[in-house]
ZAMARGU-4260 file (C-alpha; in steps of 0.2 Angstrom, whole numbers, plus 5000, padded with zeros to 4 digits):
<rodrens>
0) 5000/5000/5000 | 5007/5017/4995 | 5005/5030/5010 | 5008/5048/5007 | 5026/5053/5007
5) 5029/5070/5014 | 5044/5081/5013 | 5046/5099/5017 | 5043/5104/4999 | 5026/5094/4999
10) 5021/5102/5016 | 5022/5119/5007 | 5011/5112/4993 | 4999/5106/5006 | 4998/5124/5013
15) 4997/5136/4998 | 4997/5151/5010 | 5016/5148/5012 | 5019/5150/4993 | 5005/5160/4986
20) 5003/5178/4992 | 4986/5180/4985 | 4979/5170/5000 | 4984/5184/5012 | 4967/5193/5010
25) 4957/5177/5011 | 4967/5173/5027 | 4963/5190/5035 | 4944/5188/5030 | 4943/5171/5039
30) 4953/5177/5054 | 4940/5191/5056 | 4926/5178/5054 | 4934/5167/5067 | 4934/5182/5079
35) 4916/5186/5076 | 4910/5169/5079 | 4920/5166/5094 | 4914/5182/5102 | 4896/5178/5098
40) 4898/5161/5107 | 4903/5170/5123 | 4900/5189/5124 | 4906/5201/5137 | 4895/5202/5152
45) 4882/5189/5160 | 4872/5184/5145 | 4859/5170/5144 | 4858/5170/5125 | 4875/5163/5122
50) 4882/5145/5122 | 4895/5147/5135 | 4889/5144/5153 | 4902/5152/5165 | 4895/5144/5180
55) 4896/5126/5173 | 4911/5129/5162 | 4904/5121/5147 | 4895/5125/5130 | 4877/5121/5128
60) 4865/5122/5114 | 4854/5138/5114 | 4835/5138/5111 | 4828/5154/5105 | 4810/5158/5107
65) 4799/5168/5095 | 4798/5183/5107 | 4817/5185/5106 | 4822/5177/5123 | 4833/5162/5124
70) 4838/5149/5136 | 4852/5136/5137 | 4848/5118/5135 | 4859/5111/5148 | 4863/5094/5140
75) 4881/5089/5142 | 4884/5083/5124 | 4896/5083/5110 | 4890/5101/5106 | 4900/5107/5121
80) 4916/5097/5116 | 4917/5102/5097 | 4923/5120/5101 | 4939/5111/5106 | 4941/5107/5088
85) 4940/5125/5082 | 4959/5127/5084 | 4973/5132/5072 | 4991/5135/5076 | 5001/5148/5066
90) 5019/5144/5064 | 5032/5158/5064 | 5037/5153/5047 | 5021/5160/5041 | 5022/5176/5052
95) 5039/5180/5045 | 5034/5177/5027 | 5019/5188/5028 | 5023/5202/5040 | 5009/5213/5032
100) 4996/5200/5037 | 5002/5201/5055 | 5001/5220/5054 | 4984/5220/5047 | 4978/5207/5060
105) 4985/5217/5074 | 4977/5232/5068 | 4960/5223/5068 | 4963/5218/5085 | 4967/5235/5091
110) 4951/5242/5084 | 4940/5227/5090 | 4949/5222/5106 | 4932/5217/5113 | 4932/5202/5102
115) 4946/5193/5111 | 4941/5197/5129 | 4933/5179/5132 | 4944/5169/5119 | 4962/5165/5118
120) 4971/5181/5113 | 4980/5177/5096 | 4993/5190/5100 | 5000/5178/5114 | 5015/5168/5109
125) 5017/5150/5113 | 5030/5136/5111 | 5042/5141/5097 | 5034/5158/5096 | 5019/5151/5088
130) 5002/5159/5088 | 4985/5151/5093 | 4968/5153/5086 | 4956/5145/5098 | 4939/5148/5105
135) 4945/5142/5122 | 4956/5152/5133 | 4968/5142/5144 | 4956/5143/5158 | 4941/5137/5148
140) 4952/5124/5140 | 4955/5116/5157 | 4937/5117/5162 | 4931/5108/5146 | 4944/5095/5147
145) 4939/5092/5165 | 4922/5085/5158 | 4930/5077/5143 | 4942/5067/5154 | 4930/5062/5167
150) 4926/5044/5166 | 4909/5047/5174 | 4905/5059/5160 | 4913/5058/5142 | 4928/5047/5145
155) 4924/5029/5141 | 4937/5016/5142 | 4934/5015/5123 | 4934/5034/5118 | 4924/5049/5120
160) 4905/5047/5122 | 4893/5058/5112 | 4883/5062/5128 | 4889/5062/5146 | 4885/5047/5156
165) 4879/5060/5169 | 4863/5059/5161 | 4860/5041/5165 | 4855/5046/5182 | 4850/5064/5178
170) 4841/5065/5161 | 4838/5082/5155 | 4819/5086/5155 | 4812/5101/5146 | 4793/5106/5146
175) 4785/5118/5134 | 4768/5121/5128 | 4761/5106/5139 | 4773/5094/5131 | 4788/5085/5140
180) 4805/5082/5131 | 4819/5073/5138 | 4837/5067/5134 | 4843/5051/5142 | 4860/5043/5141
185) 4858/5029/5128 | 4875/5021/5125 | 4868/5009/5111 | 4851/5008/5103 | 4838/5021/5105
190) 4823/5019/5117 | 4812/5026/5103 | 4810/5023/5084 | 4817/5040/5081 | 4833/5040/5069
195) 4829/5023/5064 | 4832/5015/5081 | 4850/5020/5084 | 4854/5032/5098 | 4865/5043/5087
200) 4872/5057/5098 | 4865/5051/5114 | 4879/5041/5121 | 4888/5030/5109 | 4906/5032/5103
205) 4909/5039/5086 | 4926/5037/5078 | 4926/5053/5067 | 4923/5065/5081 | 4935/5056/5092
210) 4949/5058/5078 | 4945/5076/5077 | 4948/5078/5096 | 4964/5068/5094 | 4969/5080/5081
215) 4964/5096/5091 | 4974/5090/5107 | 4989/5087/5096 | 4987/5105/5089 | 4985/5112/5106
220) 5001/5103/5112 | 5011/5111/5098 | 5007/5128/5106 | 5006/5124/5125 | 5020/5112/5125
225) 5025/5101/5140 | 5021/5114/5153 | 5002/5113/5151 | 4997/5099/5162 | 4979/5092/5165
230) 4973/5079/5176 | 4969/5063/5167 | 4957/5055/5171 | 4949/5069/5180 | 4950/5066/5199
235) 4964/5053/5197 | 4979/5065/5203 | 4988/5060/5187 | 4994/5075/5177 | 4999/5073/5159
240) 5003/5085/5144 | 4991/5086/5129 | 5001/5074/5119 | 5000/5061/5132 | 4981/5064/5133
245) 4979/5062/5114 | 4989/5046/5115 | 4978/5039/5129 | 4962/5043/5119 | 4970/5035/5104
250) 4974/5019/5114 | 4956/5018/5120 | 4950/5019/5102 | 4962/5006/5097 | 4957/4995/5112
255) 4939/4993/5104 | 4947/4981/5092 | 4961/4972/5102 | 4959/4957/5112 | 4957/4959/5131
260) 4964/4948/5145 | 4950/4935/5141 | 4955/4935/5123 | 4939/4944/5118 | 4938/4959/5107
265) 4926/4973/5114 | 4920/4977/5096 | 4911/4960/5095 | 4902/4962/5112 | 4893/4946/5117
270) 4893/4938/5099 | 4900/4921/5102 | 4903/4917/5084 | 4914/4933/5081 | 4923/4931/5098
275) 4927/4912/5097 | 4924/4905/5079 | 4941/4902/5071 | 4934/4907/5054 | 4928/4924/5061
280) 4937/4930/5076 | 4951/4938/5067 | 4941/4947/5054 | 4939/4965/5061 | 4923/4974/5056
285) 4922/4993/5056 | 4905/4997/5064 | 4896/5013/5062 | 4897/5017/5081 | 4901/5009/5097
290) 4893/5006/5114 | 4898/5020/5126 | 4902/5008/5140 | 4908/4992/5133 | 4914/4996/5116
295) 4903/4984/5106 | 4901/4988/5088 | 4883/4994/5083 | 4875/5000/5067 | 4882/4997/5050
300) 4896/4984/5051 | 4906/4990/5036 | 4909/5008/5040 | 4926/5009/5033 | 4924/5027/5028
305) 4925/5035/5045 | 4928/5021/5057 | 4943/5016/5046 | 4952/5031/5052 | 4957/5021/5068
310) 4971/5015/5056 | 4978/5032/5055 | 4977/5034/5074 | 4987/5017/5076 | 5000/5023/5063
315) 5001/5040/5070 | 5006/5035/5088 | 5016/5021/5082 | 5028/5032/5073 | 5026/5050/5081
320) 5035/5055/5096 | 5030/5070/5107 | 5047/5078/5103 | 5043/5077/5084 | 5026/5084/5087
325) 5032/5099/5097 | 5047/5103/5087 | 5039/5101/5070 | 5022/5106/5073 | 5009/5100/5060
330) 5023/5096/5049 | 5030/5084/5062 | 5015/5074/5061 | 5015/5074/5042 | 5032/5068/5040
335) 5028/5052/5050 | 5020/5046/5034 | 5031/5033/5024 | 5031/5024/5008 | 5028/5006/5012
</rodrens>
């Protein structure tokens, strides 16, 4: 199989902004869009019509009523974790190559300083003098990671659940116009016929969003470096850097398919034929999603399009070191590809 071979020259082709000055105006436009969106999610002051809940330290869906009022739907779901994925690290090679972009960006920030009050300030430098675009400031990042890495919330032995396990004992109940709506933690199939019977985003582990979270943790690591430590798992007293946390998450995802101490693969759950039959037990199926507590495969059994990304996770952490990631940034990960 031919994997992507990546050298420094091919990295430049991957990122046309480093070779084509015409991208500078486009980059500035999207930089401004990022600031506007981030500021709208958490505006200055105590606002009830924004996604960030300062008391809980989490992002929630927002329900807006016809009269213009709004309320947060306090469901701890993947919605509150996805802001982690809105992150980009700007290397100094870009800043040096386009000083005009830096000047224009700084000018925008001077005129619209209120846009960065509640987000990470992109003017702050990190490891290797890199710059960070992130909706989450360092304090917010710690608070959201506290939920992400809590094994009683999102952190399953097999990856990140789409809904916090907290809602198993504390379902979210919402009443409006005489009707009751509720969200329960459903780690496998749905308890209704909605969505064709699977529970979708109400508890299972989905490979694509987990891979996005791995990518984001690695990106954040290239900015914060080894000094930024977070308790993993939450409440354990064990502190790790973001590379170590990303690897832990990758190992849990990989563990879905590996044999446990009893010789069983979590992906096959209680299926005796797939667990024990010599003609089947070594054929790995890539299911659509996985049980939030025991890792059993659910839904379509040939979801190679997104569940197959676990192969990239295995390859990545099998060849990439923390030092390579920290020193090389994004290119450090890209150069781990080989021709085999």
